[in-house]
C-alpha positions as CSV (number, residue, x, y, z in Angstrom):
1,X,3.9,-10.7,20.4
2,X,1.1,-12.8,18.9
3,X,0.2,-10.2,16.1
4,X,4.0,-10.0,15.1
5,X,4.2,-13.9,14.9
6,X,0.9,-14.1,12.8
7,X,2.1,-11.4,10.2
8,X,5.5,-13.1,10.1
9,X,3.5,-16.3,9.2
10,X,1.5,-14.7,6.3
11,X,4.8,-13.2,4.9
12,X,6.4,-16.8,4.8
13,X,6.8,-18.4,1.5
14,X,7.1,-21.9,2.6
15,X,3.9,-23.9,1.2
16,X,3.3,-25.4,4.6
17,X,3.3,-22.0,6.4
18,X,1.2,-20.5,3.5
19,X,-1.7,-23.0,4.3
20,X,-1.4,-22.3,8.0
21,X,-1.5,-18.6,7.2
22,X,-4.7,-18.9,5.2
23,X,-6.5,-21.0,7.9
24,X,-5.6,-18.3,10.2
25,X,-6.8,-15.5,8.2
26,X,-10.1,-17.3,7.6
27,X,-10.6,-17.4,11.2
28,X,-9.7,-13.7,11.9
29,X,-12.0,-12.6,8.8
30,X,-14.8,-14.4,10.1
31,X,-14.2,-12.8,13.5
32,X,-13.9,-9.3,12.0
33,X,-17.2,-9.8,10.1
34,X,-19.1,-11.0,13.1
35,X,-18.2,-8.0,15.1
36,X,-19.3,-5.8,12.1
37,X,-22.6,-7.5,11.7
38,X,-23.5,-6.6,15.3
39,X,-22.4,-3.0,14.8
40,X,-24.8,-0.4,13.5
41,X,-22.1,2.1,12.3
42,X,-20.6,0.1,9.7
43,X,-16.9,-0.9,9.7
44,X,-15.3,-0.3,13.1
45,X,-11.9,0.3,11.5
46,X,-10.5,2.8,9.3
47,X,-7.5,2.3,6.8
48,X,-5.5,5.1,5.5
49,X,-2.9,5.0,2.7
50,X,0.0,7.5,2.9
51,X,2.5,8.1,0.0
52,X,4.8,10.8,-1.1
53,X,8.2,11.7,-2.4
54,X,11.3,10.9,-0.6
55,X,11.9,13.9,1.9
56,X,8.2,14.6,2.2
57,X,8.4,13.7,6.0
58,X,6.0,10.6,6.0
59,X,7.5,9.1,9.0
60,X,7.6,12.3,10.9
61,X,4.0,13.1,10.0
62,X,3.0,9.3,10.9
63,X,4.4,9.6,14.4
64,X,2.7,12.9,15.1
65,X,-0.6,11.7,13.6
66,X,-0.2,8.3,15.6
67,X,0.4,9.9,18.8
68,X,-2.6,12.3,18.3
69,X,-4.8,9.2,17.8
70,X,-3.6,7.3,20.6
71,X,-3.9,10.2,22.9
72,X,-7.4,10.3,21.6
73,X,-8.1,6.7,22.6
74,X,-7.5,5.0,19.2
75,X,-5.2,2.0,18.7
76,X,-3.2,2.5,15.8
77,X,-1.3,0.0,13.5
78,X,1.5,1.4,11.2
79,X,2.5,-0.8,8.2
80,X,5.5,0.6,6.7
81,X,6.6,-1.0,3.5
82,X,10.3,-0.8,3.1
83,X,12.3,-0.8,-0.1
84,X,14.2,-4.0,-0.9
85,X,17.5,-4.0,-3.0
86,X,16.9,-5.6,-6.3
87,X,20.5,-6.6,-6.2
88,X,20.9,-8.2,-2.8
89,X,17.2,-8.5,-1.7
90,X,18.2,-6.5,1.5
91,X,15.9,-4.1,3.3
92,X,16.5,-1.0,5.5
93,X,13.6,-1.9,7.8
94,X,14.4,1.3,9.6
95,X,11.0,2.9,10.1
96,X,10.8,2.1,13.9
97,X,14.0,4.2,14.4
98,X,12.3,7.1,12.6
99,X,9.2,6.9,15.0
100,X,10.8,6.5,18.4
101,X,8.0,7.9,20.4
102,X,5.2,6.0,18.6
103,X,7.1,2.8,18.7
104,X,7.0,3.0,22.4
105,X,3.4,3.7,22.7
106,X,1.3,0.9,24.1
107,X,-1.6,1.6,22.0
108,X,0.4,1.6,18.7
109,X,1.9,-1.2,16.6
110,X,4.6,-0.6,14.0
111,X,5.5,-3.3,11.4
112,X,8.1,-2.7,8.6
113,X,7.8,-5.3,5.8
114,X,10.3,-5.6,2.9
115,X,8.7,-4.8,-0.4
116,X,10.9,-7.6,-2.2
117,X,10.5,-5.5,-5.3
118,X,6.8,-5.7,-5.5
119,X,4.8,-3.5,-7.7
120,X,4.1,-0.3,-5.9
121,X,6.4,-1.3,-3.0
122,X,3.2,-3.0,-1.4
123,X,3.9,-6.5,-0.4
124,X,1.4,-9.3,-1.3
125,X,0.9,-9.7,2.3
126,X,-0.2,-6.1,3.2
127,X,-3.8,-7.0,2.8
128,X,-3.3,-9.9,5.0
129,X,-1.5,-7.7,7.8
130,X,-4.2,-5.2,7.7
131,X,-6.8,-7.9,8.5
132,X,-4.6,-9.3,11.2
133,X,-4.2,-5.8,12.9
134,X,-7.8,-5.3,12.8
135,X,-8.5,-8.6,14.3
136,X,-6.1,-7.7,17.1
137,X,-8.1,-4.6,18.0
138,X,-6.3,-1.9,16.3
139,X,-9.0,0.6,14.7
140,X,-6.8,2.9,12.7
141,X,-4.5,1.3,10.2
142,X,-2.0,3.5,8.4
143,X,-0.2,2.0,5.4
144,X,3.0,3.9,4.3
145,X,4.5,3.1,0.8
146,X,7.8,3.8,-0.8
147,X,8.3,6.7,-3.1
148,X,5.6,8.1,-5.7
149,X,4.7,6.5,-9.3
150,X,2.1,4.9,-11.2
151,X,2.7,1.7,-9.2
152,X,1.3,3.3,-6.1
153,X,-2.1,2.6,-7.4
154,X,-1.7,-0.7,-5.5
155,X,-2.0,0.9,-2.0
156,X,-4.9,3.0,-3.2
157,X,-6.8,-0.5,-3.7
158,X,-6.5,-1.9,-0.2
159,X,-7.4,1.3,2.0
160,X,-10.5,3.5,2.6
161,X,-8.7,6.8,2.1
162,X,-5.4,7.6,0.1
163,X,-3.4,10.7,1.2
164,X,-0.5,12.0,-0.8
165,X,2.0,13.9,1.3
166,X,4.2,16.6,-0.6
167,X,6.8,19.0,0.8
168,X,6.5,22.8,0.1
169,X,9.7,22.9,-1.9
170,X,11.5,21.7,-5.0
171,X,10.5,23.8,-7.9
172,X,7.4,23.1,-9.9
173,X,5.6,20.5,-7.8
174,X,2.8,20.0,-10.3
175,X,5.3,18.6,-12.7
176,X,7.4,16.8,-10.3
177,X,4.4,14.5,-9.0
178,X,3.0,12.2,-11.5
179,X,-0.7,13.2,-12.4
180,X,-1.8,9.4,-11.8
181,X,-1.1,9.6,-8.2
182,X,-2.8,12.9,-7.7
183,X,-5.9,11.5,-9.3
184,X,-6.4,8.6,-6.8
185,X,-5.6,10.9,-3.9
186,X,-8.7,11.8,-1.5
187,X,-6.5,14.3,0.5
188,X,-3.3,16.0,-0.6
189,X,-1.3,17.1,2.5
190,X,1.4,19.7,2.3
191,X,3.9,18.9,5.0
192,X,6.6,21.2,6.8
193,X,4.1,23.9,6.9
194,X,6.3,26.1,9.5
195,X,9.2,28.5,9.5
196,X,10.6,29.8,6.3
197,X,8.8,27.2,4.3
198,X,5.2,28.5,5.2
199,X,4.9,30.8,2.2
200,X,5.8,28.2,-0.1
201,X,3.4,25.8,1.6
202,X,0.5,28.1,1.0
203,X,1.6,28.6,-2.6
204,X,1.5,24.9,-3.2
205,X,-1.6,24.4,-1.5
206,X,-3.4,26.9,-3.9
207,X,-1.8,25.3,-6.8
208,X,-3.1,21.9,-5.8
209,X,-6.5,23.4,-4.9
210,X,-6.5,24.8,-8.6
211,X,-5.3,21.5,-10.2
212,X,-7.7,19.2,-8.5
213,X,-10.7,21.3,-9.8
214,X,-9.8,19.9,-13.3
215,X,-9.5,16.2,-12.2
216,X,-12.5,13.9,-12.2
217,X,-13.2,13.0,-8.5
218,X,-13.4,9.1,-7.7
219,X,-16.2,9.5,-5.4
220,X,-19.8,10.8,-5.9
221,X,-19.9,12.3,-2.5
222,X,-16.4,13.6,-1.8
223,X,-14.0,16.1,-3.7
224,X,-10.4,16.0,-3.0
225,X,-9.1,18.4,-0.5
226,X,-5.8,19.9,0.2
227,X,-4.5,20.4,3.8
228,X,-1.5,21.7,5.5
229,X,0.2,20.3,8.5
230,X,3.3,21.0,10.5
231,X,4.7,17.7,12.3
232,X,7.3,20.2,14.1
233,X,4.6,22.4,15.4
234,X,1.9,19.8,15.6
235,X,-0.3,22.1,13.7
236,X,-3.2,21.1,11.4
237,X,-3.1,17.5,12.8
238,X,-6.5,17.8,14.5
239,X,-8.2,19.5,11.5
240,X,-6.7,16.8,9.2
241,X,-8.2,14.0,11.3
242,X,-11.6,15.8,11.3
243,X,-11.5,15.9,7.5
244,X,-10.8,12.2,7.3
245,X,-13.8,11.6,9.7
246,X,-15.9,13.6,7.5
247,X,-14.8,11.7,4.5
248,X,-15.4,8.4,6.2
249,X,-19.0,9.3,7.2
250,X,-19.9,10.6,3.9
251,X,-18.7,7.4,2.1
252,X,-20.3,5.3,4.8
253,X,-23.8,6.8,4.5
254,X,-23.7,6.7,0.7
255,X,-22.7,2.9,0.6
256,X,-19.5,3.7,-1.2
257,X,-17.3,2.4,1.8
258,X,-18.8,-1.0,1.9
259,X,-19.0,-1.2,-1.9
260,X,-15.3,-0.2,-2.1
261,X,-14.2,-2.9,0.5
262,X,-16.1,-5.6,-1.4
263,X,-14.4,-4.6,-4.4
264,X,-11.0,-4.8,-2.7
265,X,-11.6,-8.4,-1.7
266,X,-12.1,-9.1,-5.3
267,X,-8.7,-7.5,-6.2
268,X,-7.1,-9.5,-3.3
269,X,-8.2,-12.7,-4.9
270,X,-6.9,-11.7,-8.3
271,X,-3.6,-10.6,-6.6
272,X,-3.4,-14.1,-5.0
273,X,-4.1,-16.0,-8.4
274,X,-1.5,-13.6,-10.1
275,X,1.2,-14.5,-7.5
276,X,0.5,-18.2,-7.1
277,X,0.7,-18.7,-11.0
278,X,3.8,-16.7,-11.4
279,X,5.3,-18.7,-8.5
280,X,4.4,-22.1,-10.0
281,X,5.7,-20.7,-13.3
282,X,9.1,-19.9,-12.0
283,X,9.4,-23.2,-10.3
284,X,8.3,-25.3,-13.0
285,X,11.3,-27.6,-13.8
286,X,11.0,-27.5,-17.7
287,X,10.6,-23.6,-17.6
288,X,13.6,-23.3,-15.4
289,X,15.7,-25.5,-17.8
290,X,14.6,-23.5,-20.9
291,X,14.7,-20.0,-19.4
292,X,18.5,-19.3,-19.8
293,X,18.4,-20.4,-23.5
294,X,15.3,-18.3,-24.1
295,X,16.8,-15.1,-22.5
296,X,20.0,-15.5,-24.3
297,X,18.1,-15.8,-27.7
298,X,16.1,-12.7,-26.8
299,X,19.2,-10.7,-25.7
300,X,21.0,-11.7,-29.0
301,X,18.0,-10.6,-31.0
302,X,17.2,-14.0,-32.4
303,X,13.6,-14.0,-31.2
304,X,11.2,-11.3,-29.8
305,X,10.4,-11.3,-26.0
306,X,6.8,-11.8,-26.8
307,X,7.5,-14.9,-28.9
308,X,9.7,-16.4,-26.1
309,X,7.2,-15.7,-23.5
310,X,4.4,-17.4,-25.5
311,X,6.6,-20.5,-25.8
312,X,7.5,-20.7,-22.2
313,X,3.7,-20.4,-21.1
314,X,2.9,-23.1,-23.6
315,X,5.4,-25.3,-22.0
316,X,4.1,-24.5,-18.6
317,X,0.3,-25.0,-19.4
318,X,1.2,-28.3,-21.1
319,X,3.0,-29.6,-18.0
320,X,6.4,-29.9,-19.4
321,X,5.7,-31.2,-23.0
322,X,7.9,-28.8,-24.7
323,X,9.5,-31.0,-27.4
324,X,7.9,-28.9,-30.1
325,X,10.4,-26.1,-29.0
326,X,13.3,-27.4,-31.1
327,X,12.1,-25.2,-34.1
328,X,12.9,-22.3,-31.7
329,X,16.7,-22.9,-32.5
């Protein structure tokens, strides 16, 4: 499939393939912008970020939502960022097995990408993958991220709407979920609202409604909402989608949606600069030669991590002229 090969290309780390990927992305971005310029309804696509603690039922929810959308005539792309082992670099990449029905749907595309330890579990190439999916005609992009934490701000900076999924159990949920991730959420979705868990789901919903009243909304036209869904009974999914469309229209009419996407392009640029500088720093021959000694001196308590970092950066910036470093020993 051409889309799968294109995403593989943008995920590649080989310099030659990265240049090919940027050429391809430029063409696709121009294509997407040409289509939007001829549309009077604003962006034709809608990007939704989904996060939540392990056991919140993210994959099950995404499959039910995805099937609902494809049955409604939408084309859905799911970008599921899988955890990578910090020890082996391996990744489970098992999201397709958790979405058996959606993975067989001709109007849906599921792509699992290893996070490679990237901040927030969102790979640098996720932005590129979103653009490629939109260029391939998918109008709803769902980005599922691993876990919950402060680092999940990364996904909020690349989507139109951010949803936090929480299960209706596990003690004091307001303490269990970090405040920061709730503050960037546009909708909090209480999952597994069926059977014996229904009373707990109603209680959690009330707690979050009360808590969100004391948080400053990110948007001037939207106050965060709390919804309940049951993937098992397929209840609340239609109402949740109506809520997302109300959010999209309000932000589109106010101009916030376009402003946010422009800001995201700027953040995407900054991300590329950071990644490229870090990549060159790590491959710099003089830095690679000095790094083991620097690390040993830091671990032995002979110098501070900050001083070692300053010295290595000075060597990197000067292009390898690091002779003045003898006084570090």
